[in-house]
SEDO-719179 format. One record per residue (C-alpha): residue number from 0; residue in one letter; x, y, z. Coordinates in Angstrom, 1 decimal, padded with zeros to 4 digits. Layout:
REM SEDO-719179
+-----+-----+--------+--------+--------+
|   n | res |     px |     py |     pz |
+-----+-----+--------+--------+--------+
| NUM |   A |      X |      Y |      Z |
...
+-----+-----+--------+--------+--------+
This chain:
REM SEDO-719179
+-----+-----+--------+--------+--------+
|   n | res |     px |     py |     pz |
+-----+-----+--------+--------+--------+
|   0 |   M |  000.0 |  000.0 |  000.0 |
|   1 |   Q |  001.4 |  003.4 | -001.0 |
|   2 |   Q |  002.4 |  005.5 |  002.0 |
|   3 |   R |  001.0 |  009.1 |  002.2 |
|   4 |   S |  003.6 |  011.9 |  002.8 |
|   5 |   P |  003.3 |  014.0 |  006.0 |
|   6 |   F |  002.5 |  017.0 |  003.9 |
|   7 |   S | -000.4 |  015.2 |  002.2 |
|   8 |   L | -001.7 |  014.1 |  005.6 |
|   9 |   I | -001.6 |  017.7 |  006.9 |
|  10 |   L | -003.5 |  018.9 |  003.8 |
|  11 |   A | -006.1 |  016.2 |  004.3 |
|  12 |   L | -006.5 |  017.0 |  008.0 |
|  13 |   T | -006.7 |  020.7 |  007.2 |
|  14 |   A | -009.4 |  020.1 |  004.6 |
|  15 |   A | -011.4 |  017.9 |  007.0 |
|  16 |   L | -011.1 |  020.5 |  009.8 |
|  17 |   A | -012.2 |  023.3 |  007.4 |
|  18 |   A | -015.2 |  021.2 |  006.2 |
|  19 |   A | -016.2 |  020.6 |  009.9 |
|  20 |   V | -015.9 |  024.3 |  010.7 |
|  21 |   C | -018.0 |  025.2 |  007.6 |
|  22 |   A | -020.7 |  022.7 |  008.5 |
|  23 |   Y | -020.9 |  024.0 |  012.1 |
|  24 |   A | -021.1 |  027.6 |  010.8 |
|  25 |   A | -023.8 |  026.7 |  008.4 |
|  26 |   Q | -025.8 |  025.0 |  011.2 |
|  27 |   A | -025.3 |  028.0 |  013.5 |
|  28 |   A | -026.5 |  030.4 |  010.8 |
|  29 |   S | -029.7 |  028.4 |  010.2 |
|  30 |   I | -030.7 |  028.3 |  013.9 |
|  31 |   A | -033.0 |  031.1 |  015.0 |
|  32 |   H | -033.5 |  032.3 |  018.6 |
|  33 |   T | -037.3 |  032.2 |  018.5 |
|  34 |   F | -038.4 |  033.2 |  022.0 |
|  35 |   T | -037.3 |  033.4 |  025.6 |
|  36 |   L | -038.4 |  031.4 |  028.6 |
|  37 |   P | -038.4 |  032.4 |  032.2 |
|  38 |   P | -035.0 |  032.1 |  034.0 |
|  39 |   D | -034.2 |  028.7 |  035.6 |
|  40 |   F | -037.1 |  027.2 |  033.7 |
|  41 |   Y | -035.5 |  023.9 |  032.7 |
|  42 |   P | -038.1 |  023.1 |  030.0 |
|  43 |   E | -038.9 |  019.4 |  029.3 |
|  44 |   S | -041.6 |  019.4 |  026.7 |
|  45 |   I | -043.3 |  021.8 |  024.2 |
|  46 |   A | -046.6 |  021.8 |  022.3 |
|  47 |   V | -048.3 |  024.2 |  019.9 |
|  48 |   G | -052.0 |  024.9 |  019.2 |
|  49 |   P | -053.5 |  025.2 |  015.8 |
|  50 |   H | -053.2 |  029.0 |  015.8 |
|  51 |   G | -049.5 |  029.1 |  016.8 |
|  52 |   T | -049.7 |  029.4 |  020.6 |
|  53 |   F | -046.9 |  027.5 |  022.2 |
|  54 |   Y | -047.0 |  025.8 |  025.6 |
|  55 |   I | -043.8 |  024.8 |  027.4 |
|  56 |   G | -043.6 |  022.7 |  030.6 |
|  57 |   S | -041.0 |  023.4 |  033.3 |
|  58 |   W | -039.3 |  020.3 |  034.8 |
|  59 |   R | -037.8 |  022.4 |  037.5 |
|  60 |   H | -040.8 |  024.6 |  038.6 |
|  61 |   G | -043.7 |  022.3 |  037.9 |
|  62 |   S | -045.4 |  024.9 |  035.8 |
|  63 |   I | -046.4 |  025.6 |  032.2 |
|  64 |   A | -045.6 |  028.7 |  030.2 |
|  65 |   R | -047.5 |  030.1 |  027.2 |
|  66 |   L | -046.4 |  032.2 |  024.3 |
|  67 |   R | -049.1 |  033.7 |  022.0 |
|  68 |   P | -048.4 |  034.7 |  018.4 |
|  69 |   G | -046.5 |  037.9 |  018.2 |
|  70 |   E | -044.9 |  037.6 |  021.6 |
|  71 |   T | -041.2 |  037.1 |  022.2 |
|  72 |   T | -041.2 |  036.0 |  025.9 |
|  73 |   A | -043.2 |  033.1 |  027.2 |
|  74 |   R | -045.0 |  033.8 |  030.5 |
|  75 |   V | -046.2 |  031.4 |  033.2 |
|  76 |   F | -049.7 |  030.1 |  032.3 |
|  77 |   V | -050.2 |  027.2 |  034.7 |
|  78 |   P | -048.6 |  028.2 |  038.1 |
|  79 |   S | -046.0 |  026.1 |  039.9 |
|  80 |   G | -047.6 |  023.1 |  041.7 |
|  81 |   S | -051.1 |  023.7 |  040.2 |
|  82 |   S | -053.2 |  020.5 |  040.6 |
|  83 |   G | -050.1 |  018.7 |  042.0 |
|  84 |   L | -047.7 |  019.4 |  039.1 |
|  85 |   T | -044.2 |  018.6 |  040.4 |
|  86 |   N | -041.9 |  017.8 |  037.4 |
|  87 |   T | -043.8 |  018.8 |  034.3 |
|  88 |   Q | -043.0 |  016.4 |  031.6 |
|  89 |   G | -044.9 |  015.9 |  028.3 |
|  90 |   V | -047.5 |  018.6 |  027.4 |
|  91 |   L | -050.2 |  018.3 |  024.8 |
|  92 |   V | -052.8 |  020.6 |  023.2 |
|  93 |   D | -056.3 |  019.2 |  022.8 |
|  94 |   S | -058.0 |  022.0 |  021.0 |
|  95 |   K | -061.2 |  020.0 |  020.3 |
|  96 |   R | -061.9 |  019.6 |  024.0 |
|  97 |   G | -060.3 |  022.9 |  025.0 |
|  98 |   L | -057.8 |  021.2 |  027.2 |
|  99 |   L | -054.1 |  021.3 |  027.9 |
| 100 |   W | -052.7 |  017.9 |  029.1 |
| 101 |   A | -049.5 |  017.4 |  031.0 |
| 102 |   C | -047.6 |  014.5 |  032.5 |
| 103 |   S | -046.4 |  015.2 |  036.1 |
| 104 |   S | -043.7 |  013.2 |  037.7 |
| 105 |   D | -041.8 |  013.4 |  041.0 |
| 106 |   I | -038.2 |  012.7 |  040.3 |
| 107 |   G | -036.7 |  015.5 |  042.3 |
| 108 |   Y | -035.0 |  018.8 |  041.5 |
| 109 |   S | -038.4 |  020.5 |  041.5 |
| 110 |   T | -039.2 |  023.7 |  043.4 |
| 111 |   A | -042.9 |  022.6 |  043.6 |
| 112 |   P | -044.3 |  020.4 |  046.4 |
| 113 |   H | -044.0 |  016.6 |  046.0 |
| 114 |   H | -047.0 |  014.8 |  044.6 |
| 115 |   P | -047.5 |  011.3 |  043.0 |
| 116 |   S | -047.0 |  011.1 |  039.3 |
| 117 |   A | -050.3 |  011.6 |  037.3 |
| 118 |   L | -051.8 |  012.8 |  034.1 |
| 119 |   K | -053.2 |  016.4 |  034.5 |
| 120 |   A | -055.7 |  018.3 |  032.5 |
| 121 |   F | -056.0 |  022.2 |  032.4 |
| 122 |   D | -058.3 |  024.6 |  030.7 |
| 123 |   L | -056.7 |  025.7 |  027.4 |
| 124 |   K | -058.0 |  029.3 |  027.8 |
| 125 |   T | -057.5 |  029.9 |  031.5 |
| 126 |   G | -055.0 |  027.3 |  032.8 |
| 127 |   A | -057.4 |  026.3 |  035.5 |
| 128 |   P | -057.2 |  022.6 |  036.6 |
| 129 |   R | -059.8 |  020.3 |  034.9 |
| 130 |   G | -058.7 |  016.8 |  036.0 |
| 131 |   S | -056.1 |  014.6 |  037.5 |
| 132 |   Y | -055.7 |  010.9 |  036.6 |
| 133 |   A | -053.5 |  008.6 |  038.7 |
| 134 |   L | -051.5 |  005.8 |  037.1 |
| 135 |   P | -052.9 |  002.5 |  038.2 |
| 136 |   G | -050.6 |  000.8 |  040.6 |
| 137 |   G | -048.3 |  003.8 |  040.6 |
| 138 |   G | -045.7 |  004.6 |  037.9 |
| 139 |   L | -044.1 |  007.6 |  036.2 |
| 140 |   C | -046.2 |  009.6 |  033.6 |
| 141 |   N | -043.5 |  010.5 |  031.1 |
| 142 |   D | -045.0 |  011.5 |  027.7 |
| 143 |   L | -048.4 |  011.5 |  026.0 |
| 144 |   A | -050.0 |  011.6 |  022.5 |
| 145 |   L | -053.5 |  012.3 |  021.2 |
| 146 |   A | -055.1 |  009.9 |  018.8 |
| 147 |   H | -057.6 |  010.9 |  016.1 |
| 148 |   D | -060.4 |  009.3 |  018.0 |
| 149 |   G | -059.7 |  011.4 |  021.1 |
| 150 |   R | -057.9 |  008.8 |  023.2 |
| 151 |   I | -054.9 |  010.0 |  025.2 |
| 152 |   F | -052.0 |  007.5 |  025.3 |
| 153 |   V | -049.4 |  007.8 |  028.0 |
| 154 |   T | -045.9 |  006.2 |  028.5 |
| 155 |   D | -045.0 |  004.8 |  031.9 |
| 156 |   S | -041.3 |  005.0 |  032.7 |
| 157 |   L | -041.5 |  002.6 |  035.7 |
| 158 |   H | -043.6 | -000.1 |  034.2 |
| 159 |   P | -043.3 | -001.7 |  030.7 |
| 160 |   R | -046.7 | -000.4 |  029.5 |
| 161 |   I | -048.6 |  002.2 |  027.6 |
| 162 |   L | -051.7 |  003.6 |  029.3 |
| 163 |   V | -054.8 |  005.0 |  027.7 |
| 164 |   L | -057.6 |  007.5 |  028.7 |
| 165 |   D | -060.4 |  006.6 |  026.3 |
| 166 |   G | -063.1 |  009.1 |  027.2 |
| 167 |   V | -065.4 |  006.2 |  028.3 |
| 168 |   H | -063.7 |  005.4 |  031.6 |
| 169 |   D | -062.7 |  008.4 |  033.7 |
| 170 |   E | -059.4 |  006.7 |  034.6 |
| 171 |   L | -056.1 |  005.6 |  033.0 |
| 172 |   K | -056.1 |  001.9 |  032.0 |
| 173 |   P | -053.3 | -000.3 |  030.6 |
| 174 |   W | -053.5 | -000.5 |  026.8 |
| 175 |   L | -050.4 | -002.6 |  026.2 |
| 176 |   V | -047.9 | -004.3 |  028.5 |
| 177 |   A | -044.9 | -005.8 |  026.7 |
| 178 |   P | -041.6 | -007.2 |  027.9 |
| 179 |   Q | -039.8 | -005.3 |  025.1 |
| 180 |   F | -040.5 | -002.1 |  027.0 |
| 181 |   Y | -038.4 | -003.2 |  030.0 |
| 182 |   P | -034.7 | -002.8 |  029.1 |
| 183 |   K | -032.1 | -005.1 |  030.6 |
| 184 |   S | -030.0 | -002.1 |  031.8 |
| 185 |   G | -031.4 |  000.5 |  034.2 |
| 186 |   P | -034.7 |  000.7 |  036.1 |
| 187 |   Y | -036.6 |  002.9 |  033.6 |
| 188 |   C | -038.9 |  001.8 |  030.7 |
| 189 |   L | -040.6 |  004.0 |  028.2 |
| 190 |   N | -040.0 |  007.6 |  027.3 |
| 191 |   G | -041.2 |  009.4 |  024.2 |
| 192 |   I | -044.4 |  008.6 |  022.2 |
| 193 |   A | -045.8 |  009.6 |  018.8 |
| 194 |   I | -048.8 |  008.5 |  016.8 |
| 195 |   E | -049.0 |  007.9 |  013.1 |
| 196 |   P | -052.7 |  008.8 |  012.7 |
| 197 |   G | -054.9 |  005.8 |  012.3 |
| 198 |   H | -052.0 |  003.4 |  011.8 |
| 199 |   A | -049.4 |  003.0 |  014.5 |
| 200 |   I | -047.9 |  004.2 |  017.8 |
| 201 |   Y | -044.1 |  004.7 |  018.2 |
| 202 |   V | -042.4 |  004.7 |  021.6 |
| 203 |   G | -038.8 |  004.9 |  022.7 |
| 204 |   L | -036.9 |  003.8 |  025.8 |
| 205 |   V | -035.5 |  006.0 |  028.5 |
| 206 |   T | -032.1 |  004.4 |  028.1 |
| 207 |   A | -029.9 |  004.9 |  025.0 |
| 208 |   A | -030.6 |  002.1 |  022.4 |
| 209 |   P | -030.4 |  001.6 |  018.7 |
| 210 |   K | -034.1 |  001.2 |  018.3 |
| 211 |   L | -037.7 |  002.4 |  018.7 |
| 212 |   F | -040.9 |  000.3 |  018.9 |
| 213 |   R | -043.8 |  000.5 |  016.5 |
| 214 |   I | -047.2 | -000.8 |  017.6 |
| 215 |   P | -049.8 | -001.1 |  014.7 |
| 216 |   L | -053.3 |  000.1 |  015.5 |
| 217 |   R | -056.0 | -002.4 |  014.7 |
| 218 |   A | -059.4 | -001.3 |  013.3 |
| 219 |   D | -061.0 | -001.6 |  016.7 |
| 220 |   G | -058.2 |  000.5 |  018.3 |
| 221 |   S | -056.5 | -002.4 |  020.0 |
| 222 |   P | -052.7 | -002.9 |  019.7 |
| 223 |   G | -051.1 | -005.2 |  017.1 |
| 224 |   R | -047.8 | -007.0 |  017.6 |
| 225 |   V | -044.9 | -004.9 |  018.8 |
| 226 |   E | -042.4 | -004.3 |  016.0 |
| 227 |   T | -038.8 | -003.2 |  016.5 |
| 228 |   I | -037.4 | -000.4 |  014.4 |
| 229 |   R | -033.6 | -000.8 |  014.1 |
| 230 |   F | -031.3 |  002.2 |  013.6 |
| 231 |   P | -027.7 |  002.3 |  012.3 |
| 232 |   R | -026.5 |  003.8 |  015.5 |
| 233 |   T | -027.5 |  004.2 |  019.2 |
| 234 |   L | -030.1 |  006.9 |  019.8 |
| 235 |   K | -028.8 |  009.1 |  022.6 |
| 236 |   N | -031.9 |  008.8 |  024.7 |
| 237 |   A | -034.9 |  009.2 |  022.3 |
| 238 |   D | -036.7 |  011.6 |  024.7 |
| 239 |   G | -039.2 |  013.4 |  022.4 |
| 240 |   I | -040.7 |  011.8 |  019.3 |
| 241 |   R | -042.9 |  013.6 |  016.8 |
| 242 |   Y | -044.5 |  012.0 |  013.7 |
| 243 |   L | -044.2 |  014.0 |  010.5 |
| 244 |   D | -045.4 |  012.1 |  007.4 |
| 245 |   H | -044.2 |  009.5 |  004.8 |
| 246 |   N | -042.8 |  007.3 |  007.6 |
| 247 |   R | -040.7 |  010.2 |  009.0 |
| 248 |   L | -040.2 |  011.0 |  012.7 |
| 249 |   L | -038.4 |  013.8 |  014.5 |
| 250 |   V | -036.3 |  012.3 |  017.3 |
| 251 |   F | -035.0 |  014.6 |  020.1 |
| 252 |   E | -032.0 |  012.9 |  021.6 |
| 253 |   T | -031.2 |  014.4 |  025.0 |
| 254 |   N | -027.9 |  012.5 |  025.7 |
| 255 |   A | -029.0 |  013.3 |  029.3 |
| 256 |   F | -027.0 |  010.6 |  031.0 |
| 257 |   A | -023.7 |  011.2 |  029.2 |
| 258 |   K | -020.9 |  012.0 |  031.6 |
| 259 |   N | -018.2 |  012.8 |  029.0 |
| 260 |   D | -020.1 |  014.8 |  026.4 |
| 261 |   P | -023.3 |  016.5 |  027.8 |
| 262 |   L | -023.4 |  018.9 |  024.8 |
| 263 |   D | -023.9 |  016.2 |  022.2 |
| 264 |   G | -027.7 |  016.1 |  022.3 |
| 265 |   R | -029.2 |  016.3 |  018.8 |
| 266 |   V | -032.4 |  016.7 |  016.7 |
| 267 |   S | -032.6 |  013.9 |  014.2 |
| 268 |   L | -034.9 |  013.0 |  011.3 |
| 269 |   A | -035.7 |  009.3 |  011.2 |
| 270 |   T | -037.0 |  007.6 |  008.0 |
| 271 |   V | -038.6 |  004.3 |  008.8 |
| 272 |   H | -038.5 |  001.6 |  006.0 |
| 273 |   A | -040.8 | -001.3 |  005.3 |
| 274 |   N | -038.2 | -003.9 |  006.4 |
| 275 |   G | -038.1 | -002.6 |  009.9 |
| 276 |   S | -034.9 | -000.6 |  009.5 |
| 277 |   A | -034.5 |  003.2 |  009.7 |
| 278 |   T | -032.1 |  005.8 |  008.6 |
| 279 |   L | -031.1 |  008.9 |  010.5 |
| 280 |   D | -030.2 |  012.4 |  009.4 |
| 281 |   T | -028.9 |  014.9 |  012.0 |
| 282 |   L | -030.7 |  018.3 |  011.7 |
| 283 |   V | -029.0 |  020.0 |  014.7 |
| 284 |   N | -026.3 |  018.8 |  017.1 |
| 285 |   G | -024.1 |  020.0 |  019.9 |
| 286 |   L | -027.2 |  020.7 |  022.1 |
| 287 |   A | -027.6 |  020.6 |  025.9 |
| 288 |   S | -030.3 |  017.9 |  026.3 |
| 289 |   P | -032.9 |  018.8 |  023.7 |
| 290 |   S | -035.7 |  016.8 |  025.4 |
| 291 |   S | -038.5 |  017.8 |  023.1 |
| 292 |   G | -039.6 |  019.7 |  020.1 |
| 293 |   L | -042.1 |  019.9 |  017.2 |
| 294 |   A | -042.6 |  020.8 |  013.6 |
| 295 |   Y | -044.5 |  024.0 |  012.9 |
| 296 |   G | -044.6 |  025.8 |  009.6 |
| 297 |   R | -041.4 |  024.9 |  007.8 |
| 298 |   R | -039.3 |  024.8 |  010.9 |
| 299 |   V | -038.5 |  022.4 |  013.8 |
| 300 |   Y | -038.7 |  024.1 |  017.2 |
| 301 |   F | -036.7 |  022.6 |  020.1 |
| 302 |   I | -035.8 |  023.2 |  023.7 |
| 303 |   Q | -032.5 |  022.6 |  025.6 |
| 304 |   T | -033.2 |  021.3 |  029.1 |
| 305 |   K | -029.6 |  021.6 |  030.3 |
| 306 |   Y | -030.1 |  018.7 |  032.7 |
| 307 |   A | -026.3 |  018.6 |  033.4 |
| 308 |   I | -026.5 |  021.8 |  035.4 |
| 309 |   L | -029.0 |  020.1 |  037.8 |
| 310 |   F | -027.5 |  016.6 |  037.8 |
| 311 |   K | -024.1 |  018.0 |  039.2 |
| 312 |   H | -025.9 |  018.4 |  042.5 |
| 313 |   E | -028.2 |  016.5 |  044.8 |
| 314 |   P | -031.9 |  016.9 |  044.2 |
| 315 |   G | -032.4 |  018.9 |  047.4 |
| 316 |   D | -029.4 |  021.2 |  047.1 |
| 317 |   S | -031.4 |  024.3 |  045.9 |
| 318 |   A | -028.9 |  026.6 |  047.6 |
| 319 |   V | -026.0 |  025.6 |  045.5 |
| 320 |   I | -027.8 |  025.1 |  042.1 |
| 321 |   P | -027.0 |  028.1 |  040.0 |
| 322 |   H | -029.6 |  030.9 |  039.7 |
| 323 |   G | -030.5 |  033.0 |  036.6 |
| 324 |   V | -029.8 |  030.2 |  034.1 |
| 325 |   P | -031.2 |  031.4 |  030.7 |
| 326 |   F | -033.5 |  029.3 |  028.5 |
| 327 |   T | -034.9 |  029.8 |  025.1 |
| 328 |   V | -036.9 |  028.0 |  022.4 |
| 329 |   Q | -034.9 |  027.8 |  019.1 |
| 330 |   S | -035.8 |  026.7 |  015.6 |
| 331 |   A | -034.1 |  025.4 |  012.5 |
| 332 |   P | -035.4 |  024.7 |  008.9 |
| 333 |   L | -037.1 |  021.5 |  008.2 |
| 334 |   P | -035.8 |  019.5 |  005.2 |
| 335 |   A | -038.0 |  019.5 |  002.1 |
| 336 |   Q | -041.0 |  017.1 |  002.1 |
| 337 |   A | -041.0 |  016.9 |  005.9 |
| 338 |   G | -044.4 |  017.2 |  007.5 |
| 339 |   T | -045.6 |  020.3 |  009.4 |
| 340 |   H | -048.1 |  020.9 |  012.2 |
+-----+-----+--------+--------+--------+
């Protein structure tokens, strides 16, 4: 094999470095600072209504902020601890019923009082509490999705199950319990969830894994056989998942448990193929725990939770956790043919 000269190696390395710098600069130029969140907010999830009003849940404060069209700063809409909110996780707009849904957990690091994990409902206009639904047998309400028939599906991070609130029974009930949802490493089960309208539900694990799960929806609304979607690399904690169209998903990879590289969270576009495999395209990288996001218009909006700042301390060490940490919602262009809200 022909040996390369030191000079040619230097040229190759210089060209590679220049390409990387250009790629980073191009990404930075495409990212927009869209609007500001309250200080120390530590957002976990974000949702948007049909008219462009955004709702963002605070994992730290146990509250929900709202940003109306034309505003540049989100303001608290559901106060800290309202209806037992502790760590606000997934949030969901249900415009047909005039409700704002939210998962509340109790993992620590919250400035709100402790309450058992539950699914919460609030008035979409006023933010007033409209309902609270306990997880049967306990659990951790992580994320939620709305089906076209009005059912609310919820992932449980402490049990290998998906729960459902169907509008007939005024309580959460198990919809699917599956051994695949319980990973061999770590105590936590399911994380993000997304619905392909009328066809399937996608869920991801809390732990990093090179896969998602797809559950076909039968005509009667019951679950089909769990399918495994394989990826060419490990997903760095598939926290938020959003269905676009044409078998495409947005995956928000928090990289929340990384000790060496906490700034390698990313927003990825996954294309699922008929053979059960999937490809990944990175839209944005170098992020501080982008736990959630969504597609709206021709852009993808995302949050950076900055978990690493909190996880350096014990949950009760509020006195030493930094104050005044800034948070924003940012956005980047969606690739051509990707779906929108």
